[in-house]
Structures are given as C-alpha cells and as structure tokens.
N, C-alpha and C positions, 0 to 999 in steps of 0.2 A: 443261301440256297430256296429256305424255305420261305423268306419273303419275296423271293423272284418267283417263285412255284405257286402261293397264293396270289398273287398279284394278275398274272396269267389267267390261273381259274376263275377268275373273279371277273376280269375286262373282258377275257376271249373264250370263252366257255365252249367256242364249237372250232379253238386251235388243234390244228393237226399238229402240229409241234412247237419247241420254245428253244430256244438256247442260252444261256447264262453266260457272257464270255466279257470280254476284256480286262481290266488289272486288277481287278476280286480274283478270277479266274488264277491269271496269269501270277499273281503273291506280292505285285509290287504294286497294291494300293497304297494310297495315302489318304490325308482326315477327309479329304475334300475331294474321293474317288467317286464314281455314281455306278448303280447296276444298268451295262448294257443288257438289253433282253428284245432279243428277236422272235419275233413270233410268226408263225406259218399258217397263213387263211387261205380258205378257196377264192377268196371274191374282199366286196367291199368290209371294213374301211381298209381295207392294204389296196394301194400300197400307201404308206402315209409313215411319220417320223413324232414321237410325241415324246414331249418331258417333263413328268411330276417327282412331286414325292409319295411314296409309299411305304409307312413301315419305317419312320424313319431314315429314309436311305432319297439322296435324289437317283431317279431314273430317268435314262434313255430309251425308250420303246422303239424298235425299229421294226415295222409291219409289213411284210409281204405275202404274196403270192408265188408262187413257183417261178411265174413268168416276171415278176418284178425281180426275185433274189438275181435270177440270171443276165437281166437287162444290168444291174449296178454293179452284180462281177465282172461282165465284158465292160461296163465302163474304169472300171479301178484296173482292170489289168493295161485299159489302153492309157491311162499315168500311170501305170506300173508302182501304185498305190494299193496294196490288196487288204482293203477293208473291210469288204464285207464278208470275204471269204475266211479272213480271222475272227471275226466276230463269230461266225458257225463254226469255223474247222476248227478254231482253239478255243473248245468252249466246252461247257459240259451243259449234258440234253437233261431239261426240265421236264419236257412234254416230248412223247411220240405212238401217236396211236394210230399208227400206218404204216411204220418204218421210213415216212420221210425223215423225220430227225436225225438219224445214225447216216442214214443215206448221202445227207444234203451235209450233215459234218465230215463225215469221208472228202465226200469231193470238195470240200472246202480246203481239209489237211492236203490232200493231192494237189491241187490249183498253185496252193501256197508254196510247196515242196518242189515244184516244177519250174517255181522264179515267172520272171517275165520274158515277152516277147524280146528278140534282140532288136539293138537302134537301130534302125534305117542309117542308111550314110547320109539323108535328109535331116534326119533327126540328130544323128552326132555331129553333123555343120551347123546346125544350130545351136545345139551348147556350146560350143566349141566359140563362133561367132558371137553371141551374146555374152559368155566369162570374158573376150577377149576386150568389147565394148567395155563393160564394166570395170577392168583393169584401166584401162585409158583413163575411164572419169574420175577412179581412185587415185591414179597419179598427180591428179591436179586439184585433189580435194584436201581437205581439212577440216578442222571441227567438226559438228555436227552432219556434215557433206559426210565425210569421209566414212564416220560411224553408220550412218544409212549406209553408205553402198558396202561396208564391208558385211552390214548384214545379209546384203542379197547375194553378194558373192559368193559366201562363204556355202551357201545352201545349193547355186548354182554346181559349182566347184564338185560339194557331196553328192549331186545328183548324177553328175557325169561320172564321177567315182563310182557308183553301186549302177547306174544302167548300164555304162559302157562293161562292167564287169560281171552281167546278167543277175545284178540282185536286184531288190526291192527297194524302194525309197520311201520316201513318207513326210511329212511336215511337223513343222517345230520340234518337239524331242523327240518325236518318232523319227524324221531324221535324223539326229544326230545319236539316237539307240543302233539305227540302223548303221549308220558309219562305223561305232565304234564297236558290234560285233563282228561289220566285217575286215577293219582293220583301225585297230585304237590308237597306235602311232598317226596316220592321218587325221585320225579326228581329233588327235592331241594339237596335233601341227598348226590346222585350222582353225581349231578355238583360240591357242594363243594366239595367232595372227590379231584376228576378231579383236583379242584385247589391249595388242600390242601397237604402239607407236611407230615403231619401223616400217621396214617392206617384208618382215615375217610371213604376212599373208600374201603377199603377192610370188614369195617364193613355194611357198605352198600349194599355191593354186595353181604355178605352174608345172610345178612337178607332176599335179593331179592333168592338166593338158599334154602332159609332153608322150604320157602314154597313150595317145591318142591321135598324135600328129602334131602339135605346139599349140600355138596363137592359130588362130584365123581371120583376114579381113582380106587383104587381096586376094579375088579370085571368088570368095562366097557371093553365091545368088540363089536368089528365092523365088516361084513361082506363084500365083497366085490363080485359082481356080472359080475363075468367079463367072 
C-alpha cells in the first residue's frame, strides 16, 4: 500500500482519488502478481493505461476521469465482466481528496453485487447455437483439433452457465474461478472433460445446455442491422 501510494503521489500529484485493487488486496497474490492501481483525474493524461515497474513491483496503472470510469464500467456490464468496477469497488482507497474515492468504491461494490443484466432471448440463442456447432465439430475431431475445440467449448459453456444464472463471467483463470464459486461440481465436470479422451466433456456441456432448452441448430435465426 505504501509503495502504491508513493507512486500515485509522485506521478499524479493532482489526483482526486486512487485505489489499489486486484490480487494483492484479495489476498491471493502470486510471486508474479502486479499492483493494480486506478487513478482518478479531472482530465489529461486520463484516460490511459500504463505498465511500469516501481519499488520492485510490476504495476498496471488505469488512469481515468469520471466520464471514462463510467464508460468502461458500462462496457464491462455489456460483456458481463466487471473488471473496472471490481478494481475500484474491491479495493483499498489510497487517496481521496474530495469524497470521490469512497463514492466510486461504493458504486463499484453495489454494481458488482447487483450482477449483470439478464440474457436476452437473442443472446441466449446465440450462445446455444455457438456451443451446438462446437460440439458437432468436437465429435469429428481428434488430436490437436480436439484439444483446441475443447479449450473453447468449456469456456462458452461456462459463460452460458454463469450468464444464464445471472452471474458475472470472466476470462482465463478468472472464468474458472467464477464457475467454481457458483457451482464447483460443474466446474470440475467441465475441466475433467477437457482433460479426458472420452465424451465426458460433451456430457457436461449438454447438462448445461439442457438448463436453457438444449442444443439449438434447426430454427436458429440471426439478423443484422447494417
């Protein structure tokens, strides 16, 4: 915290607020973890992102105005991955000159707790159709192709599981953590299926699809607004 605070004071002396978030605050940092620092300014050089080393730490800096904070929080809502709001909401306030630090921190907590907007019928059908096509490809694949498809299908199935239940999703290890937190049995079944050489992944994915009407191919339609 002291190193993060020193960095903000040195690089952004006019900052209105700053927050330290990420793994070091959650308590699950690894030897390669960095300091995730979000800084609030009134204007330029915000908005920007910057990577550097400071005080022996790798640092990811997210420098924003209130307008850009809101913009990226809204984009995260659309993709159902609350990265921005977690960085601010699940944080330690390093600096707060005018109350904006506490205000945005509480706003972030509230938005994360509220969860994402429900899937629309079109979004649900898109996920079901995409997974259905992947399973068809998986059935005919072998070797490296099978491994490559498995690595995609478990992620899409995980996103369907989470989004369909009104939960946030993620990417990479973050996605797996979200599934484990929601349904550890489903997470185990998906990952065991990815590693297996039988059809256990198909069984696990079909179980998730069945929660939302099963596979979807015949009858699927998608229009474009061009």
